[in-house]
Backbone atoms as SQL, in Angstrom:
CREATE TABLE atoms (id INTEGER PRIMARY KEY, chain TEXT, resi INTEGER, resn TEXT, atom TEXT, x REAL, y REAL, z REAL);
INSERT INTO atoms VALUES
  (1, 'A', 1, 'MET', 'N', -28.302, 17.937, 22.272),
  (2, 'A', 1, 'MET', 'CA', -27.680, 19.150, 21.801),
  (3, 'A', 1, 'MET', 'C', -26.624, 18.837, 20.738),
  (4, 'A', 2, 'TYR', 'N', -25.741, 17.878, 21.025),
  (5, 'A', 2, 'TYR', 'CA', -24.722, 17.521, 20.048),
  (6, 'A', 2, 'TYR', 'C', -25.334, 16.858, 18.822),
  (7, 'A', 3, 'THR', 'N', -26.416, 16.130, 19.004),
  (8, 'A', 3, 'THR', 'CA', -27.057, 15.476, 17.871),
  (9, 'A', 3, 'THR', 'C', -27.543, 16.496, 16.856),
  (10, 'A', 4, 'ALA', 'N', -28.108, 17.587, 17.316),
  (11, 'A', 4, 'ALA', 'CA', -28.584, 18.628, 16.403),
  (12, 'A', 4, 'ALA', 'C', -27.416, 19.290, 15.686),
  (13, 'A', 5, 'LYS', 'N', -26.323, 19.568, 16.405),
  (14, 'A', 5, 'LYS', 'CA', -25.146, 20.166, 15.774),
  (15, 'A', 5, 'LYS', 'C', -24.561, 19.239, 14.719),
  (16, 'A', 6, 'ILE', 'N', -24.413, 17.975, 15.084),
  (17, 'A', 6, 'ILE', 'CA', -23.820, 17.005, 14.165),
  (18, 'A', 6, 'ILE', 'C', -24.700, 16.826, 12.939),
  (19, 'A', 7, 'SER', 'N', -25.995, 16.720, 13.142),
  (20, 'A', 7, 'SER', 'CA', -26.915, 16.554, 12.016),
  (21, 'A', 7, 'SER', 'C', -26.893, 17.768, 11.099),
  (22, 'A', 8, 'THR', 'N', -26.892, 18.951, 11.671),
  (23, 'A', 8, 'THR', 'CA', -26.866, 20.178, 10.869),
  (24, 'A', 8, 'THR', 'C', -25.570, 20.291, 10.080),
  (25, 'A', 9, 'LEU', 'N', -24.430, 20.063, 10.738),
  (26, 'A', 9, 'LEU', 'CA', -23.153, 20.145, 10.038),
  (27, 'A', 9, 'LEU', 'C', -23.021, 19.062, 8.977),
  (28, 'A', 10, 'ALA', 'N', -23.508, 17.855, 9.260),
  (29, 'A', 10, 'ALA', 'CA', -23.445, 16.784, 8.268),
  (30, 'A', 10, 'ALA', 'C', -24.298, 17.121, 7.050),
  (31, 'A', 11, 'PHE', 'N', -25.476, 17.674, 7.277),
  (32, 'A', 11, 'PHE', 'CA', -26.350, 18.051, 6.166),
  (33, 'A', 11, 'PHE', 'C', -25.716, 19.164, 5.334),
  (34, 'A', 12, 'LEU', 'N', -25.186, 20.190, 5.984),
  (35, 'A', 12, 'LEU', 'CA', -24.538, 21.286, 5.269),
  (36, 'A', 12, 'LEU', 'C', -23.306, 20.806, 4.508),
  (37, 'A', 13, 'TYR', 'N', -22.559, 19.890, 5.115),
  (38, 'A', 13, 'TYR', 'CA', -21.389, 19.337, 4.445),
  (39, 'A', 13, 'TYR', 'C', -21.802, 18.550, 3.208),
  (40, 'A', 14, 'MET', 'N', -22.873, 17.763, 3.330),
  (41, 'A', 14, 'MET', 'CA', -23.357, 16.981, 2.200),
  (42, 'A', 14, 'MET', 'C', -23.779, 17.893, 1.048),
  (43, 'A', 15, 'ILE', 'N', -24.478, 18.974, 1.359),
  (44, 'A', 15, 'ILE', 'CA', -24.917, 19.914, 0.329),
  (45, 'A', 15, 'ILE', 'C', -23.723, 20.601, -0.328),
  (46, 'A', 16, 'SER', 'N', -22.764, 21.063, 0.488),
  (47, 'A', 16, 'SER', 'CA', -21.609, 21.770, -0.089),
  (48, 'A', 16, 'SER', 'C', -20.738, 20.825, -0.912),
  (49, 'A', 17, 'LEU', 'N', -20.597, 19.588, -0.479),
  (50, 'A', 17, 'LEU', 'CA', -19.814, 18.624, -1.240),
  (51, 'A', 17, 'LEU', 'C', -20.508, 18.268, -2.549),
  (52, 'A', 18, 'ALA', 'N', -21.823, 18.112, -2.506),
  (53, 'A', 18, 'ALA', 'CA', -22.569, 17.821, -3.732),
  (54, 'A', 18, 'ALA', 'C', -22.441, 18.965, -4.733),
  (55, 'A', 19, 'ALA', 'N', -22.522, 20.190, -4.258),
  (56, 'A', 19, 'ALA', 'CA', -22.376, 21.345, -5.144),
  (57, 'A', 19, 'ALA', 'C', -20.976, 21.387, -5.751),
  (58, 'A', 20, 'GLU', 'N', -19.968, 21.132, -4.934),
  (59, 'A', 20, 'GLU', 'CA', -18.597, 21.146, -5.445),
  (60, 'A', 20, 'GLU', 'C', -18.390, 20.047, -6.481),
  (61, 'A', 21, 'LEU', 'N', -18.875, 18.854, -6.217),
  (62, 'A', 21, 'LEU', 'CA', -18.705, 17.760, -7.161),
  (63, 'A', 21, 'LEU', 'C', -19.456, 18.022, -8.461),
  (64, 'A', 22, 'ASN', 'N', -20.650, 18.593, -8.369),
  (65, 'A', 22, 'ASN', 'CA', -21.406, 18.912, -9.579),
  (66, 'A', 22, 'ASN', 'C', -20.664, 19.918, -10.446),
  (67, 'A', 23, 'VAL', 'N', -20.083, 20.919, -9.820),
  (68, 'A', 23, 'VAL', 'CA', -19.334, 21.921, -10.589),
  (69, 'A', 23, 'VAL', 'C', -18.083, 21.298, -11.196),
  (70, 'A', 24, 'MET', 'N', -17.398, 20.452, -10.457),
  (71, 'A', 24, 'MET', 'CA', -16.182, 19.834, -10.993),
  (72, 'A', 24, 'MET', 'C', -16.498, 18.877, -12.143),
  (73, 'A', 25, 'TYR', 'N', -17.599, 18.124, -12.043),
  (74, 'A', 25, 'TYR', 'CA', -17.993, 17.246, -13.147),
  (75, 'A', 25, 'TYR', 'C', -18.452, 18.058, -14.348),
  (76, 'A', 26, 'ALA', 'N', -19.160, 19.136, -14.125),
  (77, 'A', 26, 'ALA', 'CA', -19.597, 19.997, -15.222),
  (78, 'A', 26, 'ALA', 'C', -18.400, 20.639, -15.900),
  (79, 'A', 27, 'ASP', 'N', -17.353, 20.899, -15.149),
  (80, 'A', 27, 'ASP', 'CA', -16.152, 21.525, -15.694),
  (81, 'A', 27, 'ASP', 'C', -15.456, 20.605, -16.698),
  (82, 'A', 28, 'GLN', 'N', -15.649, 19.315, -16.573),
  (83, 'A', 28, 'GLN', 'CA', -15.040, 18.387, -17.519),
  (84, 'A', 28, 'GLN', 'C', -15.706, 18.466, -18.888),
  (85, 'A', 29, 'GLU', 'N', -17.002, 18.780, -18.899),
  (86, 'A', 29, 'GLU', 'CA', -17.734, 18.861, -20.162),
  (87, 'A', 29, 'GLU', 'C', -17.590, 20.240, -20.810),
  (88, 'A', 30, 'THR', 'N', -17.874, 21.266, -20.034),
  (89, 'A', 30, 'THR', 'CA', -17.765, 22.635, -20.522),
  (90, 'A', 30, 'THR', 'C', -17.013, 23.453, -19.482),
  (91, 'A', 31, 'PRO', 'N', -16.237, 24.416, -19.916),
  (92, 'A', 31, 'PRO', 'CA', -15.467, 25.217, -18.951),
  (93, 'A', 31, 'PRO', 'C', -16.379, 25.988, -17.988),
  (94, 'A', 32, 'VAL', 'N', -16.015, 25.952, -16.726),
  (95, 'A', 32, 'VAL', 'CA', -16.731, 26.678, -15.678),
  (96, 'A', 32, 'VAL', 'C', -15.808, 27.788, -15.187),
  (97, 'A', 33, 'SER', 'N', -16.389, 28.931, -14.902),
  (98, 'A', 33, 'SER', 'CA', -15.571, 30.075, -14.485),
  (99, 'A', 33, 'SER', 'C', -14.875, 29.794, -13.152),
  (100, 'A', 34, 'GLY', 'N', -13.747, 30.419, -12.989),
  (101, 'A', 34, 'GLY', 'CA', -12.978, 30.260, -11.757),
  (102, 'A', 34, 'GLY', 'C', -13.700, 30.794, -10.539),
  (103, 'A', 35, 'SER', 'N', -14.502, 31.855, -10.750),
  (104, 'A', 35, 'SER', 'CA', -15.228, 32.417, -9.607),
  (105, 'A', 35, 'SER', 'C', -16.310, 31.453, -9.114),
  (106, 'A', 36, 'LEU', 'N', -16.951, 30.723, -10.011),
  (107, 'A', 36, 'LEU', 'CA', -17.950, 29.738, -9.589),
  (108, 'A', 36, 'LEU', 'C', -17.290, 28.592, -8.836),
  (109, 'A', 37, 'LYS', 'N', -16.134, 28.159, -9.318),
  (110, 'A', 37, 'LYS', 'CA', -15.394, 27.115, -8.601),
  (111, 'A', 37, 'LYS', 'C', -15.041, 27.591, -7.197),
  (112, 'A', 38, 'PHE', 'N', -14.579, 28.838, -7.101),
  (113, 'A', 38, 'PHE', 'CA', -14.209, 29.402, -5.807),
  (114, 'A', 38, 'PHE', 'C', -15.412, 29.461, -4.871),
  (115, 'A', 39, 'ILE', 'N', -16.561, 29.842, -5.410),
  (116, 'A', 39, 'ILE', 'CA', -17.779, 29.968, -4.599),
  (117, 'A', 39, 'ILE', 'C', -18.209, 28.622, -4.025),
  (118, 'A', 40, 'VAL', 'N', -18.029, 27.539, -4.767),
  (119, 'A', 40, 'VAL', 'CA', -18.458, 26.236, -4.245),
  (120, 'A', 40, 'VAL', 'C', -17.372, 25.551, -3.426),
  (121, 'A', 41, 'ILE', 'N', -16.114, 25.921, -3.620),
  (122, 'A', 41, 'ILE', 'CA', -15.043, 25.280, -2.858),
  (123, 'A', 41, 'ILE', 'C', -14.912, 25.886, -1.460),
  (124, 'A', 42, 'VAL', 'N', -15.134, 27.177, -1.326),
  (125, 'A', 42, 'VAL', 'CA', -14.948, 27.850, -0.033),
  (126, 'A', 42, 'VAL', 'C', -15.849, 27.287, 1.069),
  (127, 'A', 43, 'PRO', 'N', -17.171, 27.110, 0.847),
  (128, 'A', 43, 'PRO', 'CA', -17.981, 26.542, 1.938),
  (129, 'A', 43, 'PRO', 'C', -17.529, 25.152, 2.359),
  (130, 'A', 44, 'ASN', 'N', -17.125, 24.337, 1.394),
  (131, 'A', 44, 'ASN', 'CA', -16.649, 22.996, 1.731),
  (132, 'A', 44, 'ASN', 'C', -15.348, 23.070, 2.527),
  (133, 'A', 45, 'SER', 'N', -14.473, 23.980, 2.182),
  (134, 'A', 45, 'SER', 'CA', -13.228, 24.154, 2.928),
  (135, 'A', 45, 'SER', 'C', -13.497, 24.635, 4.354),
  (136, 'A', 46, 'ILE', 'N', -14.442, 25.524, 4.495),
  (137, 'A', 46, 'ILE', 'CA', -14.806, 26.010, 5.828),
  (138, 'A', 46, 'ILE', 'C', -15.379, 24.876, 6.671),
  (139, 'A', 47, 'MET', 'N', -16.228, 24.061, 6.054),
  (140, 'A', 47, 'MET', 'CA', -16.805, 22.929, 6.787),
  (141, 'A', 47, 'MET', 'C', -15.721, 21.946, 7.213),
  (142, 'A', 48, 'ASN', 'N', -14.761, 21.688, 6.332),
  (143, 'A', 48, 'ASN', 'CA', -13.642, 20.810, 6.696),
  (144, 'A', 48, 'ASN', 'C', -12.858, 21.378, 7.871),
  (145, 'A', 49, 'ALA', 'N', -12.617, 22.669, 7.855),
  (146, 'A', 49, 'ALA', 'CA', -11.891, 23.300, 8.959),
  (147, 'A', 49, 'ALA', 'C', -12.670, 23.192, 10.266),
  (148, 'A', 50, 'ILE', 'N', -13.983, 23.388, 10.189),
  (149, 'A', 50, 'ILE', 'CA', -14.818, 23.268, 11.389),
  (150, 'A', 50, 'ILE', 'C', -14.745, 21.856, 11.946),
  (151, 'A', 51, 'PHE', 'N', -14.863, 20.860, 11.062),
  (152, 'A', 51, 'PHE', 'CA', -14.797, 19.470, 11.522),
  (153, 'A', 51, 'PHE', 'C', -13.443, 19.140, 12.148),
  (154, 'A', 52, 'TRP', 'N', -12.357, 19.539, 11.504),
  (155, 'A', 52, 'TRP', 'CA', -11.033, 19.253, 12.040),
  (156, 'A', 52, 'TRP', 'C', -10.809, 19.942, 13.385),
  (157, 'A', 53, 'PHE', 'N', -11.232, 21.184, 13.504),
  (158, 'A', 53, 'PHE', 'CA', -11.066, 21.908, 14.758),
  (159, 'A', 53, 'PHE', 'C', -11.906, 21.281, 15.861),
  (160, 'A', 54, 'TRP', 'N', -13.116, 20.881, 15.531),
  (161, 'A', 54, 'TRP', 'CA', -14.007, 20.243, 16.495),
  (162, 'A', 54, 'TRP', 'C', -13.414, 18.915, 16.974),
  (163, 'A', 55, 'ILE', 'N', -12.876, 18.131, 16.052),
  (164, 'A', 55, 'ILE', 'CA', -12.242, 16.860, 16.415),
  (165, 'A', 55, 'ILE', 'C', -11.018, 17.111, 17.287),
  (166, 'A', 56, 'TYR', 'N', -10.229, 18.120, 16.917),
  (167, 'A', 56, 'TYR', 'CA', -9.047, 18.453, 17.710),
  (168, 'A', 56, 'TYR', 'C', -9.427, 18.835, 19.140),
  (169, 'A', 57, 'LEU', 'N', -10.420, 19.670, 19.293),
  (170, 'A', 57, 'LEU', 'CA', -10.852, 20.075, 20.636),
  (171, 'A', 57, 'LEU', 'C', -11.372, 18.895, 21.439),
  (172, 'A', 58, 'ALA', 'N', -12.125, 18.014, 20.796),
  (173, 'A', 58, 'ALA', 'CA', -12.653, 16.839, 21.494),
  (174, 'A', 58, 'ALA', 'C', -11.521, 15.922, 21.946),
  (175, 'A', 59, 'MET', 'N', -10.524, 15.736, 21.088),
  (176, 'A', 59, 'MET', 'CA', -9.386, 14.896, 21.483),
  (177, 'A', 59, 'MET', 'C', -8.603, 15.540, 22.618),
  (178, 'A', 60, 'ARG', 'N', -8.452, 16.850, 22.555),
  (179, 'A', 60, 'ARG', 'CA', -7.731, 17.552, 23.613),
  (180, 'A', 60, 'ARG', 'C', -8.451, 17.437, 24.958),
  (181, 'A', 61, 'ARG', 'N', -9.771, 17.593, 24.933),
  (182, 'A', 61, 'ARG', 'CA', -10.562, 17.442, 26.167),
  (183, 'A', 61, 'ARG', 'C', -10.463, 16.020, 26.699),
  (184, 'A', 62, 'THR', 'N', -10.489, 15.038, 25.800),
  (185, 'A', 62, 'THR', 'CA', -10.391, 13.644, 26.224),
  (186, 'A', 62, 'THR', 'C', -9.042, 13.352, 26.853),
  (187, 'A', 63, 'ILE', 'N', -7.972, 13.844, 26.239),
  (188, 'A', 63, 'ILE', 'CA', -6.627, 13.621, 26.784),
  (189, 'A', 63, 'ILE', 'C', -6.482, 14.300, 28.141),
  (190, 'A', 64, 'ASN', 'N', -6.977, 15.525, 28.263),
  (191, 'A', 64, 'ASN', 'CA', -6.921, 16.202, 29.567),
  (192, 'A', 64, 'ASN', 'C', -7.713, 15.457, 30.619),
  (193, 'A', 65, 'TYR', 'N', -8.842, 14.913, 30.256),
  (194, 'A', 65, 'TYR', 'CA', -9.665, 14.154, 31.188),
  (195, 'A', 65, 'TYR', 'C', -8.921, 12.895, 31.638),
  (196, 'A', 66, 'LEU', 'N', -8.286, 12.203, 30.703),
  (197, 'A', 66, 'LEU', 'CA', -7.590, 10.973, 31.044),
  (198, 'A', 66, 'LEU', 'C', -6.317, 11.222, 31.833),
  (199, 'A', 67, 'VAL', 'N', -5.618, 12.288, 31.549),
  (200, 'A', 67, 'VAL', 'CA', -4.357, 12.571, 32.243),
  (201, 'A', 67, 'VAL', 'C', -4.617, 13.064, 33.660),
  (202, 'A', 68, 'TYR', 'N', -5.593, 13.949, 33.843),
  (203, 'A', 68, 'TYR', 'CA', -5.808, 14.576, 35.145),
  (204, 'A', 68, 'TYR', 'C', -6.894, 13.910, 35.958),
  (205, 'A', 69, 'LYS', 'N', -7.414, 12.800, 35.493),
  (206, 'A', 69, 'LYS', 'CA', -8.432, 12.089, 36.269),
  (207, 'A', 69, 'LYS', 'C', -7.756, 11.400, 37.455),
  (208, 'A', 70, 'GLU', 'N', -8.302, 11.650, 38.624),
  (209, 'A', 70, 'GLU', 'CA', -7.716, 11.047, 39.827),
  (210, 'A', 70, 'GLU', 'C', -8.758, 10.364, 40.648);
């Protein structure tokens, strides 16, 4: 179950990061509109938030398990 979630999120993150990098590199050659930059940055930001929240929850569960294990 976790393998499918991790694989899906990793694939989506890779796609969103590639899109963001392509737009940023293209912006160096020719100006890219701010709305296009916003469109490619938002999914990557959301994915980062999901990863950070997921890591935080996992660490919290681990700490609770270690503290209250008897």
